[in-house]
N, CA, C, O and the ligand as a Tripos MOL2 file, in Angstrom:
@<TRIPOS>MOLECULE
protein
  321   319    81     0     0
PROTEIN
NO_CHARGES

@<TRIPOS>ATOM
      1 N           9.7070   83.1740   54.8380 N.3       1 MET1
      2 CA          8.8210   83.1660   53.6770 C.3       1 MET1
      3 C           7.5650   83.9760   53.9960 C.2       1 MET1
      4 O           6.8350   83.6520   54.9330 O.2       1 MET1
      5 N           7.3260   84.9850   53.2460 N.am      2 SER2
      6 CA          6.1100   85.7540   53.4280 C.3       2 SER2
      7 C           5.3070   85.6990   52.1370 C.2       2 SER2
      8 O           5.8550   85.7140   51.0350 O.2       2 SER2
      9 N           4.0360   85.6360   52.3030 N.am      3 GLU3
     10 CA          3.1900   85.5610   51.1320 C.3       3 GLU3
     11 C           2.8940   86.9610   50.6320 C.2       3 GLU3
     12 O           2.4860   87.8370   51.3940 O.2       3 GLU3
     13 N           3.1000   87.1510   49.3800 N.am      4 ASP4
     14 CA          2.9570   88.4860   48.8070 C.3       4 ASP4
     15 C           1.6150   88.5990   48.1110 C.2       4 ASP4
     16 O           1.4060   88.0280   47.0410 O.2       4 ASP4
     17 N           0.7240   89.3290   48.7190 N.am      5 THR5
     18 CA         -0.5880   89.4970   48.1040 C.3       5 THR5
     19 C          -0.8070   90.9310   47.6430 C.2       5 THR5
     20 O          -1.8340   91.2370   47.0360 O.2       5 THR5
     21 N           0.1410   91.8070   47.9240 N.am      6 THR6
     22 CA         -0.1040   93.2270   47.6850 C.3       6 THR6
     23 C          -0.0450   93.5850   46.2060 C.2       6 THR6
     24 O          -0.8010   94.4420   45.7490 O.2       6 THR6
     25 N           0.8410   92.9420   45.4540 N.am      7 ASP7
     26 CA          0.9740   93.3340   44.0480 C.3       7 ASP7
     27 C           0.3470   92.2950   43.1270 C.2       7 ASP7
     28 O           0.8360   92.0440   42.0250 O.2       7 ASP7
     29 N          -0.7150   91.7120   43.5870 N.am      8 ASP8
     30 CA         -1.3750   90.6680   42.8140 C.3       8 ASP8
     31 C          -2.6220   91.2150   42.1160 C.2       8 ASP8
     32 O          -3.6340   90.5240   42.0030 O.2       8 ASP8
     33 N          -2.5350   92.4580   41.6530 N.am      9 ASN9
     34 CA         -3.7180   93.1020   41.0880 C.3       9 ASN9
     35 C          -3.9740   92.7130   39.6420 C.2       9 ASN9
     36 O          -5.1050   92.7940   39.1610 O.2       9 ASN9
     37 N          -2.9320   92.2940   38.9560 N.am     10 THR10
     38 CA         -3.1090   91.9880   37.5560 C.3      10 THR10
     39 C          -3.5900   90.5600   37.3940 C.2      10 THR10
     40 O          -3.0210   89.6270   37.9630 O.2      10 THR10
     41 N          -4.6160   90.4070   36.6330 N.am     11 SER11
     42 CA         -5.1220   89.0750   36.3640 C.3      11 SER11
     43 C          -4.1940   88.3440   35.4130 C.2      11 SER11
     44 O          -3.7260   88.9340   34.4400 O.2      11 SER11
     45 N          -3.9200   87.0870   35.6670 N.am     12 PRO12
     46 CA         -3.0530   86.3420   34.7620 C.3      12 PRO12
     47 C          -3.6460   86.2090   33.3660 C.2      12 PRO12
     48 O          -2.9230   85.9880   32.3950 O.2      12 PRO12
     49 N          -4.9470   86.3430   33.2730 N.am     13 THR13
     50 CA         -5.5560   86.2460   31.9500 C.3      13 THR13
     51 C          -5.2130   87.4650   31.0930 C.2      13 THR13
     52 O          -5.4440   87.4560   29.8840 O.2      13 THR13
     53 N          -4.6660   88.5070   31.7100 N.am     14 ASP14
     54 CA         -4.2470   89.6720   30.9490 C.3      14 ASP14
     55 C          -2.9120   89.4500   30.2500 C.2      14 ASP14
     56 O          -2.5070   90.2520   29.4080 O.2      14 ASP14
     57 N          -2.2420   88.3830   30.5920 N.am     15 LEU15
     58 CA         -0.9440   88.1410   29.9820 C.3      15 LEU15
     59 C          -1.1110   87.8560   28.4910 C.2      15 LEU15
     60 O          -1.9720   87.0810   28.0730 O.2      15 LEU15
     61 N          -0.2710   88.4990   27.7210 N.am     16 VAL16
     62 CA         -0.2890   88.2880   26.2750 C.3      16 VAL16
     63 C           1.0930   87.8160   25.8650 C.2      16 VAL16
     64 O           2.1060   88.4380   26.1830 O.2      16 VAL16
     65 N           1.1100   86.7130   25.1580 N.am     17 PHE17
     66 CA          2.3740   86.1560   24.7030 C.3      17 PHE17
     67 C           2.4910   86.3170   23.1940 C.2      17 PHE17
     68 O           1.5450   86.0610   22.4480 O.2      17 PHE17
     69 N           3.6570   86.7420   22.7680 N.am     18 ASP18
     70 CA          3.9530   86.6600   21.3400 C.3      18 ASP18
     71 C           4.2900   85.2160   21.0190 C.2      18 ASP18
     72 O           4.8920   84.5290   21.8440 O.2      18 ASP18
     73 N           3.9160   84.7420   19.8430 N.am     19 PRO19
     74 CA          4.2530   83.3630   19.4890 C.3      19 PRO19
     75 C           5.7530   83.1700   19.3140 C.2      19 PRO19
     76 O           6.4750   84.0820   18.9090 O.2      19 PRO19
     77 N           6.2020   81.9550   19.6300 N.am     20 GLN20
     78 CA          7.5990   81.5510   19.4270 C.3      20 GLN20
     79 C           8.5760   82.5420   20.0450 C.2      20 GLN20
     80 O           9.5230   83.0030   19.4090 O.2      20 GLN20
     81 N           8.3130   82.8420   21.2850 N.am     21 THR21
     82 CA          9.1150   83.8270   21.9920 C.3      21 THR21
     83 C           9.4530   83.2800   23.3640 C.2      21 THR21
     84 O           8.6710   82.5530   23.9770 O.2      21 THR21
     85 N          10.6450   83.6500   23.8320 N.am     22 TRP22
     86 CA         11.0620   83.2220   25.1630 C.3      22 TRP22
     87 C          10.7570   84.3010   26.1890 C.2      22 TRP22
     88 O          10.9550   85.4910   25.9480 O.2      22 TRP22
     89 N          10.2760   83.8600   27.3230 N.am     23 TYR23
     90 CA          9.9540   84.7590   28.4260 C.3      23 TYR23
     91 C          10.6020   84.2470   29.7080 C.2      23 TYR23
     92 O          10.9020   83.0610   29.8460 O.2      23 TYR23
     93 N          10.8070   85.1660   30.6320 N.am     24 SER24
     94 CA         11.0090   84.7410   32.0070 C.3      24 SER24
     95 C           9.6850   84.9580   32.7280 C.2      24 SER24
     96 O           8.9770   85.9290   32.4610 O.2      24 SER24
     97 N           9.3600   84.0610   33.6300 N.am     25 ALA25
     98 CA          8.0300   84.0970   34.2150 C.3      25 ALA25
     99 C           8.0870   83.6990   35.6860 C.2      25 ALA25
    100 O           9.0080   83.0150   36.1310 O.2      25 ALA25
    101 N           7.0950   84.1390   36.4140 N.am     26 THR26
    102 CA          6.8610   83.6010   37.7450 C.3      26 THR26
    103 C           5.5370   82.8570   37.7160 C.2      26 THR26
    104 O           4.5510   83.3180   37.1410 O.2      26 THR26
    105 N           5.5440   81.7100   38.3450 N.am     27 VAL27
    106 CA          4.3700   80.8490   38.3230 C.3      27 VAL27
    107 C           4.0510   80.4130   39.7500 C.2      27 VAL27
    108 O           4.8980   80.4690   40.6420 O.2      27 VAL27
    109 N           2.8120   79.9800   39.9400 N.am     28 ARG28
    110 CA          2.3810   79.5470   41.2730 C.3      28 ARG28
    111 C           1.5920   78.2680   41.1700 C.2      28 ARG28
    112 O           0.7730   78.0900   40.2690 O.2      28 ARG28
    113 N           1.8510   77.3760   42.1100 N.am     29 ASP29
    114 CA          1.1240   76.1250   42.1900 C.3      29 ASP29
    115 C          -0.1690   76.3520   42.9600 C.2      29 ASP29
    116 O          -0.1510   76.8350   44.0930 O.2      29 ASP29
    117 N          -1.2960   75.9990   42.3370 N.am     30 ASN30
    118 CA         -2.5910   76.2070   42.9780 C.3      30 ASN30
    119 C          -3.2490   74.9020   43.4030 C.2      30 ASN30
    120 O          -4.4370   74.8780   43.7250 O.2      30 ASN30
    121 N          -2.4880   73.8300   43.4050 N.am     31 ASN31
    122 CA         -3.0290   72.5360   43.8080 C.3      31 ASN31
    123 C          -2.8020   72.3590   45.3100 C.2      31 ASN31
    124 O          -1.6740   72.1570   45.7620 O.2      31 ASN31
    125 N          -3.8750   72.4360   46.0610 N.am     32 GLU32
    126 CA         -3.7180   72.4300   47.5190 C.3      32 GLU32
    127 C          -3.2590   71.0800   48.0650 C.2      32 GLU32
    128 O          -2.8690   70.9780   49.2290 O.2      32 GLU32
    129 N          -3.3040   70.0590   47.2360 N.am     33 GLU33
    130 CA         -2.8060   68.7630   47.6890 C.3      33 GLU33
    131 C          -1.3150   68.5990   47.4300 C.2      33 GLU33
    132 O          -0.7210   67.5810   47.7840 O.2      33 GLU33
    133 N          -0.7220   69.6030   46.8150 N.am     34 CYS34
    134 CA          0.6840   69.5220   46.4370 C.3      34 CYS34
    135 C           1.5360   70.2230   47.4820 C.2      34 CYS34
    136 O           1.1100   71.2140   48.0770 O.2      34 CYS34
    137 N           2.7340   69.7110   47.7040 N.am     35 ARG35
    138 CA          3.5830   70.3650   48.6980 C.3      35 ARG35
    139 C           4.1220   71.7010   48.1810 C.2      35 ARG35
    140 O           4.7040   72.4750   48.9400 O.2      35 ARG35
    141 N           3.9280   71.9620   46.9090 N.am     36 ASN36
    142 CA          4.2930   73.2680   46.3630 C.3      36 ASN36
    143 C           3.1410   74.2660   46.4050 C.2      36 ASN36
    144 O           3.2460   75.3590   45.8480 O.2      36 ASN36
    145 N           2.0450   73.8970   47.0620 N.am     37 TYR37
    146 CA          0.8430   74.7330   47.0530 C.3      37 TYR37
    147 C           1.1520   76.1710   47.4630 C.2      37 TYR37
    148 O           1.7150   76.4270   48.5270 O.2      37 TYR37
    149 N           0.7740   77.0870   46.6040 N.am     38 LEU38
    150 CA          0.9340   78.5270   46.7860 C.3      38 LEU38
    151 C           2.3930   78.9800   46.8030 C.2      38 LEU38
    152 O           2.6840   80.1380   47.1020 O.2      38 LEU38
    153 N           3.2940   78.0750   46.4870 N.am     39 LYS39
    154 CA          4.6710   78.5120   46.2950 C.3      39 LYS39
    155 C           4.8080   79.1190   44.9040 C.2      39 LYS39
    156 O           4.1600   78.6850   43.9520 O.2      39 LYS39
    157 N           5.6480   80.1130   44.8100 N.am     40 THR40
    158 CA          5.9090   80.7070   43.5030 C.3      40 THR40
    159 C           7.3070   80.3260   43.0480 C.2      40 THR40
    160 O           8.2240   80.1600   43.8530 O.2      40 THR40
    161 N           7.4420   80.1940   41.7500 N.am     41 PHE41
    162 CA          8.7030   79.7860   41.1590 C.3      41 PHE41
    163 C           9.0420   80.7330   40.0170 C.2      41 PHE41
    164 O           8.1600   81.2530   39.3330 O.2      41 PHE41
    165 N          10.3130   80.9400   39.8330 N.am     42 THR42
    166 CA         10.7630   81.7460   38.7130 C.3      42 THR42
    167 C          11.2370   80.8280   37.6020 C.2      42 THR42
    168 O          12.0870   79.9610   37.8020 O.2      42 THR42
    169 N          10.6750   81.0380   36.4470 N.am     43 ILE43
    170 CA         11.0760   80.2740   35.2750 C.3      43 ILE43
    171 C          11.9750   81.1760   34.4300 C.2      43 ILE43
    172 O          11.5360   82.2110   33.9300 O.2      43 ILE43
    173 N          13.2240   80.7740   34.2790 N.am     44 GLY44
    174 CA         14.1680   81.6220   33.5600 C.3      44 GLY44
    175 C          13.9000   81.6850   32.0760 C.2      44 GLY44
    176 O          14.0700   82.7280   31.4440 O.2      44 GLY44
    177 N          13.4780   80.5570   31.5220 N.am     45 GLN45
    178 CA         13.2150   80.5070   30.0860 C.3      45 GLN45
    179 C          11.9200   79.7440   29.8470 C.2      45 GLN45
    180 O          11.8480   78.5250   30.0010 O.2      45 GLN45
    181 N          10.9120   80.4960   29.4690 N.am     46 LEU46
    182 CA          9.6080   79.9080   29.1870 C.3      46 LEU46
    183 C           9.2730   80.1930   27.7250 C.2      46 LEU46
    184 O           9.2570   81.3460   27.2930 O.2      46 LEU46
    185 N           9.0100   79.1380   26.9810 N.am     47 TYR47
    186 CA          8.7190   79.3040   25.5570 C.3      47 TYR47
    187 C           7.2200   79.4530   25.3480 C.2      47 TYR47
    188 O           6.4200   78.7520   25.9670 O.2      47 TYR47
    189 N           6.8530   80.3740   24.4690 N.am     48 SER48
    190 CA          5.4320   80.7030   24.3300 C.3      48 SER48
    191 C           4.6970   79.8130   23.3400 C.2      48 SER48
    192 O           3.4780   79.9160   23.2060 O.2      48 SER48
    193 N           5.4220   78.9380   22.6430 N.am     49 ASN49
    194 CA          4.7960   78.0900   21.6210 C.3      49 ASN49
    195 C           4.0320   78.9580   20.6040 C.2      49 ASN49
    196 O           4.6190   79.8290   19.9610 O.2      49 ASN49
    197 N           2.7310   78.7140   20.4670 N.am     50 ASP50
    198 CA          1.9740   79.5160   19.4950 C.3      50 ASP50
    199 C           1.4720   80.8270   20.1000 C.2      50 ASP50
    200 O           0.7720   81.5930   19.4360 O.2      50 ASP50
    201 N           1.8280   81.0810   21.3450 N.am     51 GLY51
    202 CA          1.4090   82.3180   21.9880 C.3      51 GLY51
    203 C           0.0810   82.2020   22.7110 C.2      51 GLY51
    204 O          -0.3180   83.1210   23.4260 O.2      51 GLY51
    205 N          -0.6000   81.0960   22.5360 N.am     52 HIS52
    206 CA         -1.9040   80.9200   23.1730 C.3      52 HIS52
    207 C          -1.8630   79.8510   24.2540 C.2      52 HIS52
    208 O          -2.4740   79.9910   25.3130 O.2      52 HIS52
    209 N          -1.1410   78.7980   23.9690 N.am     53 TYR53
    210 CA         -1.1290   77.6780   24.8870 C.3      53 TYR53
    211 C           0.2400   77.6370   25.5630 C.2      53 TYR53
    212 O           1.1520   76.9440   25.1130 O.2      53 TYR53
    213 N           0.3590   78.3830   26.6360 N.am     54 VAL54
    214 CA          1.6150   78.4660   27.3620 C.3      54 VAL54
    215 C           1.4150   77.7460   28.6920 C.2      54 VAL54
    216 O           0.6060   78.1540   29.5250 O.2      54 VAL54
    217 N           2.1600   76.6800   28.8660 N.am     55 LEU55
    218 CA          1.9020   75.8100   30.0050 C.3      55 LEU55
    219 C           3.1770   75.6170   30.8130 C.2      55 LEU55
    220 O           4.2470   75.3500   30.2660 O.2      55 LEU55
    221 N           3.0390   75.7590   32.1250 N.am     56 VAL56
    222 CA          4.1270   75.4210   33.0330 C.3      56 VAL56
    223 C           3.5870   74.3660   33.9840 C.2      56 VAL56
    224 O           2.6460   74.6170   34.7370 O.2      56 VAL56
    225 N           4.1800   73.2010   33.9460 N.am     57 GLN57
    226 CA          3.7230   72.1210   34.8070 C.3      57 GLN57
    227 C           4.5210   72.1040   36.0960 C.2      57 GLN57
    228 O           5.7230   72.3700   36.1070 O.2      57 GLN57
    229 N           3.8360   71.7910   37.1740 N.am     58 CYS58
    230 CA          4.5110   71.5740   38.4430 C.3      58 CYS58
    231 C           5.3070   70.2780   38.3560 C.2      58 CYS58
    232 O           4.8070   69.2580   37.8800 O.2      58 CYS58
    233 N           6.5490   70.3310   38.8220 N.am     59 GLY59
    234 CA          7.3820   69.1450   38.7840 C.3      59 GLY59
    235 C           6.9990   68.1110   39.8190 C.2      59 GLY59
    236 O           7.4680   66.9750   39.7540 O.2      59 GLY59
    237 N           6.1690   68.4700   40.7600 N.am     60 VAL60
    238 CA          5.7740   67.5480   41.8160 C.3      60 VAL60
    239 C           4.4400   66.8830   41.4930 C.2      60 VAL60
    240 O           4.3390   65.6570   41.4590 O.2      60 VAL60
    241 N           3.4160   67.7040   41.2570 N.am     61 CYS61
    242 CA          2.0830   67.1370   41.0570 C.3      61 CYS61
    243 C           1.7150   67.0350   39.5870 C.2      61 CYS61
    244 O           0.7740   66.3220   39.2390 O.2      61 CYS61
    245 N           2.4340   67.7320   38.7190 N.am     62 GLY62
    246 CA          2.1580   67.6570   37.2990 C.3      62 GLY62
    247 C           1.0240   68.5470   36.8420 C.2      62 GLY62
    248 O           0.7090   68.5810   35.6530 O.2      62 GLY62
    249 N           0.4050   69.2670   37.7590 N.am     63 ASP63
    250 CA         -0.6630   70.1710   37.3730 C.3      63 ASP63
    251 C          -0.0830   71.4180   36.7090 C.2      63 ASP63
    252 O           1.0490   71.8070   36.9970 O.2      63 ASP63
    253 N          -0.8450   72.0370   35.8330 N.am     64 PRO64
    254 CA         -0.3840   73.3060   35.2720 C.3      64 PRO64
    255 C          -0.3800   74.3890   36.3480 C.2      64 PRO64
    256 O          -1.3100   74.4990   37.1470 O.2      64 PRO64
    257 N           0.6690   75.1680   36.3500 N.am     65 MET65
    258 CA          0.7790   76.2530   37.3130 C.3      65 MET65
    259 C           0.1990   77.5370   36.7250 C.2      65 MET65
    260 O           0.1590   77.7290   35.5100 O.2      65 MET65
    261 N          -0.2470   78.4010   37.6230 N.am     66 GLU66
    262 CA         -0.7510   79.6940   37.1750 C.3      66 GLU66
    263 C           0.4260   80.6210   36.8770 C.2      66 GLU66
    264 O           1.3260   80.7840   37.7000 O.2      66 GLU66
    265 N           0.4050   81.2150   35.7100 N.am     67 ILE67
    266 CA          1.4720   82.1390   35.3430 C.3      67 ILE67
    267 C           1.1050   83.5240   35.8560 C.2      67 ILE67
    268 O           0.1100   84.1160   35.4380 O.2      67 ILE67
    269 N           1.9160   84.0210   36.7580 N.am     68 LEU68
    270 CA          1.6100   85.2980   37.3980 C.3      68 LEU68
    271 C           2.1740   86.4640   36.6070 C.2      68 LEU68
    272 O           1.4820   87.4500   36.3550 O.2      68 LEU68
    273 N           3.4200   86.3440   36.2230 N.am     69 THR69
    274 CA          4.0480   87.4010   35.4420 C.3      69 THR69
    275 C           4.8660   86.7630   34.3420 C.2      69 THR69
    276 O           5.3310   85.6300   34.4680 O.2      69 THR69
    277 N           5.0330   87.5000   33.2660 N.am     70 ALA70
    278 CA          5.8820   87.0340   32.1690 C.3      70 ALA70
    279 C           6.5450   88.2480   31.5370 C.2      70 ALA70
    280 O           5.8910   89.2380   31.2080 O.2      70 ALA70
    281 N           7.8350   88.1470   31.3810 N.am     71 VAL71
    282 CA          8.6030   89.2490   30.8070 C.3      71 VAL71
    283 C           9.3820   88.7060   29.6200 C.2      71 VAL71
    284 O          10.0960   87.7090   29.7310 O.2      71 VAL71
    285 N           9.2380   89.3630   28.5030 N.am     72 ARG72
    286 CA          9.9280   88.9380   27.2840 C.3      72 ARG72
    287 C          11.4310   89.0630   27.4750 C.2      72 ARG72
    288 O          11.9250   90.1000   27.9180 O.2      72 ARG72
    289 N          12.1500   88.0080   27.1390 N.am     73 LEU73
    290 CA         13.5970   88.0400   27.2760 C.3      73 LEU73
    291 C          14.2020   88.8860   26.1630 C.2      73 LEU73
    292 O          13.8440   88.7510   24.9930 O.2      73 LEU73
    293 N          15.1030   89.7380   26.5420 N.am     74 ASP74
    294 CA         15.7680   90.6040   25.5730 C.3      74 ASP74
    295 C          17.2380   90.6780   25.9210 C.2      74 ASP74
    296 O          17.5730   91.2770   26.9430 O.2      74 ASP74
    297 N          18.1250   90.1150   25.1480 N.am     75 PRO75
    298 CA         17.8310   89.4660   23.8620 C.3      75 PRO75
    299 C          17.2340   88.0840   24.0610 C.2      75 PRO75
    300 O          17.3260   87.5050   25.1430 O.2      75 PRO75
    301 N          16.6310   87.5720   23.0220 N.am     76 GLN76
    302 CA         16.0960   86.2270   23.0490 C.3      76 GLN76
    303 C          17.2480   85.2290   23.0900 C.2      76 GLN76
    304 O          18.2360   85.4050   22.3780 O.2      76 GLN76
    305 N          17.1430   84.1960   23.8990 N.am     77 PRO77
    306 CA         18.2050   83.1940   23.9300 C.3      77 PRO77
    307 C          18.2800   82.4220   22.6210 C.2      77 PRO77
    308 O          17.2790   82.2310   21.9310 O.2      77 PRO77
    309 N          19.4730   81.9900   22.3050 N.am     78 GLU78
    310 CA         19.6330   81.2000   21.0800 C.3      78 GLU78
    311 C          19.6000   79.7360   21.4450 C.2      78 GLU78
    312 O          20.5130   79.2110   22.0830 O.2      78 GLU78
    313 N          18.5320   79.0890   21.0280 N.am     79 ILE79
    314 CA         18.3390   77.6710   21.3070 C.3      79 ILE79
    315 C          18.6280   76.8770   20.0360 C.2      79 ILE79
    316 O          17.9910   77.1080   19.0080 O.2      79 ILE79
    317 N          19.5570   75.9670   20.0890 N.am     80 PRO80
    318 CA         19.8830   75.2180   18.8770 C.3      80 PRO80
    319 C          18.7300   74.3690   18.3880 C.2      80 PRO80
    320 O          18.8570   73.6810   17.3750 O.2      80 PRO80
    321 ZN          2.2850   70.9400   42.3940 Zn       81 ZN81
@<TRIPOS>BOND
     1     1     2 1
     2     2     3 1
     3     3     4 2
     4     3     5 am
     5     5     6 1
     6     6     7 1
     7     7     8 2
     8     7     9 am
     9     9    10 1
    10    10    11 1
    11    11    12 2
    12    11    13 am
    13    13    14 1
    14    14    15 1
    15    15    16 2
    16    15    17 am
    17    17    18 1
    18    18    19 1
    19    19    20 2
    20    19    21 am
    21    21    22 1
    22    22    23 1
    23    23    24 2
    24    23    25 am
    25    25    26 1
    26    26    27 1
    27    27    28 2
    28    27    29 am
    29    29    30 1
    30    30    31 1
    31    31    32 2
    32    31    33 am
    33    33    34 1
    34    34    35 1
    35    35    36 2
    36    35    37 am
    37    37    38 1
    38    38    39 1
    39    39    40 2
    40    39    41 am
    41    41    42 1
    42    42    43 1
    43    43    44 2
    44    43    45 am
    45    45    46 1
    46    46    47 1
    47    47    48 2
    48    47    49 am
    49    49    50 1
    50    50    51 1
    51    51    52 2
    52    51    53 am
    53    53    54 1
    54    54    55 1
    55    55    56 2
    56    55    57 am
    57    57    58 1
    58    58    59 1
    59    59    60 2
    60    59    61 am
    61    61    62 1
    62    62    63 1
    63    63    64 2
    64    63    65 am
    65    65    66 1
    66    66    67 1
    67    67    68 2
    68    67    69 am
    69    69    70 1
    70    70    71 1
    71    71    72 2
    72    71    73 am
    73    73    74 1
    74    74    75 1
    75    75    76 2
    76    75    77 am
    77    77    78 1
    78    78    79 1
    79    79    80 2
    80    79    81 am
    81    81    82 1
    82    82    83 1
    83    83    84 2
    84    83    85 am
    85    85    86 1
    86    86    87 1
    87    87    88 2
    88    87    89 am
    89    89    90 1
    90    90    91 1
    91    91    92 2
    92    91    93 am
    93    93    94 1
    94    94    95 1
    95    95    96 2
    96    95    97 am
    97    97    98 1
    98    98    99 1
    99    99   100 2
   100    99   101 am
   101   101   102 1
   102   102   103 1
   103   103   104 2
   104   103   105 am
   105   105   106 1
   106   106   107 1
   107   107   108 2
   108   107   109 am
   109   109   110 1
   110   110   111 1
   111   111   112 2
   112   111   113 am
   113   113   114 1
   114   114   115 1
   115   115   116 2
   116   115   117 am
   117   117   118 1
   118   118   119 1
   119   119   120 2
   120   119   121 am
   121   121   122 1
   122   122   123 1
   123   123   124 2
   124   123   125 am
   125   125   126 1
   126   126   127 1
   127   127   128 2
   128   127   129 am
   129   129   130 1
   130   130   131 1
   131   131   132 2
   132   131   133 am
   133   133   134 1
   134   134   135 1
   135   135   136 2
   136   135   137 am
   137   137   138 1
   138   138   139 1
   139   139   140 2
   140   139   141 am
   141   141   142 1
   142   142   143 1
   143   143   144 2
   144   143   145 am
   145   145   146 1
   146   146   147 1
   147   147   148 2
   148   147   149 am
   149   149   150 1
   150   150   151 1
   151   151   152 2
   152   151   153 am
   153   153   154 1
   154   154   155 1
   155   155   156 2
   156   155   157 am
   157   157   158 1
   158   158   159 1
   159   159   160 2
   160   159   161 am
   161   161   162 1
   162   162   163 1
   163   163   164 2
   164   163   165 am
   165   165   166 1
   166   166   167 1
   167   167   168 2
   168   167   169 am
   169   169   170 1
   170   170   171 1
   171   171   172 2
   172   171   173 am
   173   173   174 1
   174   174   175 1
   175   175   176 2
   176   175   177 am
   177   177   178 1
   178   178   179 1
   179   179   180 2
   180   179   181 am
   181   181   182 1
   182   182   183 1
   183   183   184 2
   184   183   185 am
   185   185   186 1
   186   186   187 1
   187   187   188 2
   188   187   189 am
   189   189   190 1
   190   190   191 1
   191   191   192 2
   192   191   193 am
   193   193   194 1
   194   194   195 1
   195   195   196 2
   196   195   197 am
   197   197   198 1
   198   198   199 1
   199   199   200 2
   200   199   201 am
   201   201   202 1
   202   202   203 1
   203   203   204 2
   204   203   205 am
   205   205   206 1
   206   206   207 1
   207   207   208 2
   208   207   209 am
   209   209   210 1
   210   210   211 1
   211   211   212 2
   212   211   213 am
   213   213   214 1
   214   214   215 1
   215   215   216 2
   216   215   217 am
   217   217   218 1
   218   218   219 1
   219   219   220 2
   220   219   221 am
   221   221   222 1
   222   222   223 1
   223   223   224 2
   224   223   225 am
   225   225   226 1
   226   226   227 1
   227   227   228 2
   228   227   229 am
   229   229   230 1
   230   230   231 1
   231   231   232 2
   232   231   233 am
   233   233   234 1
   234   234   235 1
   235   235   236 2
   236   235   237 am
   237   237   238 1
   238   238   239 1
   239   239   240 2
   240   239   241 am
   241   241   242 1
   242   242   243 1
   243   243   244 2
   244   243   245 am
   245   245   246 1
   246   246   247 1
   247   247   248 2
   248   247   249 am
   249   249   250 1
   250   250   251 1
   251   251   252 2
   252   251   253 am
   253   253   254 1
   254   254   255 1
   255   255   256 2
   256   255   257 am
   257   257   258 1
   258   258   259 1
   259   259   260 2
   260   259   261 am
   261   261   262 1
   262   262   263 1
   263   263   264 2
   264   263   265 am
   265   265   266 1
   266   266   267 1
   267   267   268 2
   268   267   269 am
   269   269   270 1
   270   270   271 1
   271   271   272 2
   272   271   273 am
   273   273   274 1
   274   274   275 1
   275   275   276 2
   276   275   277 am
   277   277   278 1
   278   278   279 1
   279   279   280 2
   280   279   281 am
   281   281   282 1
   282   282   283 1
   283   283   284 2
   284   283   285 am
   285   285   286 1
   286   286   287 1
   287   287   288 2
   288   287   289 am
   289   289   290 1
   290   290   291 1
   291   291   292 2
   292   291   293 am
   293   293   294 1
   294   294   295 1
   295   295   296 2
   296   295   297 am
   297   297   298 1
   298   298   299 1
   299   299   300 2
   300   299   301 am
   301   301   302 1
   302   302   303 1
   303   303   304 2
   304   303   305 am
   305   305   306 1
   306   306   307 1
   307   307   308 2
   308   307   309 am
   309   309   310 1
   310   310   311 1
   311   311   312 2
   312   311   313 am
   313   313   314 1
   314   314   315 1
   315   315   316 2
   316   315   317 am
   317   317   318 1
   318   318   319 1
   319   319   320 2
@<TRIPOS>SUBSTRUCTURE
     1 MET1         2 RESIDUE 1 A MET
     2 SER2         6 RESIDUE 1 A SER
     3 GLU3        10 RESIDUE 1 A GLU
     4 ASP4        14 RESIDUE 1 A ASP
     5 THR5        18 RESIDUE 1 A THR
     6 THR6        22 RESIDUE 1 A THR
     7 ASP7        26 RESIDUE 1 A ASP
     8 ASP8        30 RESIDUE 1 A ASP
     9 ASN9        34 RESIDUE 1 A ASN
    10 THR10       38 RESIDUE 1 A THR
    11 SER11       42 RESIDUE 1 A SER
    12 PRO12       46 RESIDUE 1 A PRO
    13 THR13       50 RESIDUE 1 A THR
    14 ASP14       54 RESIDUE 1 A ASP
    15 LEU15       58 RESIDUE 1 A LEU
    16 VAL16       62 RESIDUE 1 A VAL
    17 PHE17       66 RESIDUE 1 A PHE
    18 ASP18       70 RESIDUE 1 A ASP
    19 PRO19       74 RESIDUE 1 A PRO
    20 GLN20       78 RESIDUE 1 A GLN
    21 THR21       82 RESIDUE 1 A THR
    22 TRP22       86 RESIDUE 1 A TRP
    23 TYR23       90 RESIDUE 1 A TYR
    24 SER24       94 RESIDUE 1 A SER
    25 ALA25       98 RESIDUE 1 A ALA
    26 THR26      102 RESIDUE 1 A THR
    27 VAL27      106 RESIDUE 1 A VAL
    28 ARG28      110 RESIDUE 1 A ARG
    29 ASP29      114 RESIDUE 1 A ASP
    30 ASN30      118 RESIDUE 1 A ASN
    31 ASN31      122 RESIDUE 1 A ASN
    32 GLU32      126 RESIDUE 1 A GLU
    33 GLU33      130 RESIDUE 1 A GLU
    34 CYS34      134 RESIDUE 1 A CYS
    35 ARG35      138 RESIDUE 1 A ARG
    36 ASN36      142 RESIDUE 1 A ASN
    37 TYR37      146 RESIDUE 1 A TYR
    38 LEU38      150 RESIDUE 1 A LEU
    39 LYS39      154 RESIDUE 1 A LYS
    40 THR40      158 RESIDUE 1 A THR
    41 PHE41      162 RESIDUE 1 A PHE
    42 THR42      166 RESIDUE 1 A THR
    43 ILE43      170 RESIDUE 1 A ILE
    44 GLY44      174 RESIDUE 1 A GLY
    45 GLN45      178 RESIDUE 1 A GLN
    46 LEU46      182 RESIDUE 1 A LEU
    47 TYR47      186 RESIDUE 1 A TYR
    48 SER48      190 RESIDUE 1 A SER
    49 ASN49      194 RESIDUE 1 A ASN
    50 ASP50      198 RESIDUE 1 A ASP
    51 GLY51      202 RESIDUE 1 A GLY
    52 HIS52      206 RESIDUE 1 A HIS
    53 TYR53      210 RESIDUE 1 A TYR
    54 VAL54      214 RESIDUE 1 A VAL
    55 LEU55      218 RESIDUE 1 A LEU
    56 VAL56      222 RESIDUE 1 A VAL
    57 GLN57      226 RESIDUE 1 A GLN
    58 CYS58      230 RESIDUE 1 A CYS
    59 GLY59      234 RESIDUE 1 A GLY
    60 VAL60      238 RESIDUE 1 A VAL
    61 CYS61      242 RESIDUE 1 A CYS
    62 GLY62      246 RESIDUE 1 A GLY
    63 ASP63      250 RESIDUE 1 A ASP
    64 PRO64      254 RESIDUE 1 A PRO
    65 MET65      258 RESIDUE 1 A MET
    66 GLU66      262 RESIDUE 1 A GLU
    67 ILE67      266 RESIDUE 1 A ILE
    68 LEU68      270 RESIDUE 1 A LEU
    69 THR69      274 RESIDUE 1 A THR
    70 ALA70      278 RESIDUE 1 A ALA
    71 VAL71      282 RESIDUE 1 A VAL
    72 ARG72      286 RESIDUE 1 A ARG
    73 LEU73      290 RESIDUE 1 A LEU
    74 ASP74      294 RESIDUE 1 A ASP
    75 PRO75      298 RESIDUE 1 A PRO
    76 GLN76      302 RESIDUE 1 A GLN
    77 PRO77      306 RESIDUE 1 A PRO
    78 GLU78      310 RESIDUE 1 A GLU
    79 ILE79      314 RESIDUE 1 A ILE
    80 PRO80      318 RESIDUE 1 A PRO
    81 ZN81       321 GROUP 0 **** ****
């Protein structure tokens, strides 16, 4: 496991989500008390809700994770 700091130039606040859209995303746990601290995870299907409040919770500590990258899924998955 190596920590990747070289391509971390883009601020997560630059991420723009279209509303009601599915994305694949990478997220990172920033809670230093969590065993997932600084681990990154790939989210295969992340829903953008209204496009403003996009939240990924850590399954261990329950804190919101920082969204590092998000890529719009194409085609969009069909969710019943
Ligand atoms: Zn956590």
